[in-house]
Phi, psi and omega in degrees: 000139171243159182243130176221125180056039176076014180236132178281136179231131178291138181221129176278133179230162173245132181253155179244241183292137174243133180218101183063234180275359182264139180224131177278129177262118182276317180204163176109346178234153175239156179304133179095349176297139175267122184254138176286116183259332178211156181078015183268352181296121181083002180288126182267153176303137179073015176284146175283138181224158174250126181272131177247155179297143179293151175286146179282129179291138177280152177292149178292142179296152180297151179297128183295338181279345181285135177293144179260138181288136176280146176302154183307321185261018181290141178235147176278184184298336181265005177086004177274158177301132178279150178246140182294129172070001181231181178273147179293000000 
């Protein structure tokens, strides 16, 4: 569904590559089209809708394999200065 002038309109699209929550749109949409992203289940063609601002995407979490820097004043169990990502 796309929204134009506060009215939902059914639109046929063709999809390409899917990767997680991302989907490539091959055809059926034009730049600037407002797409119904949530609350569209059961939404009928030509229904009146209220457009809300999109949610801001959160940054992806850091890779768990990357070493994390120890705070400047961090100490290991023996009271020696801790080193980031390595053994004391």
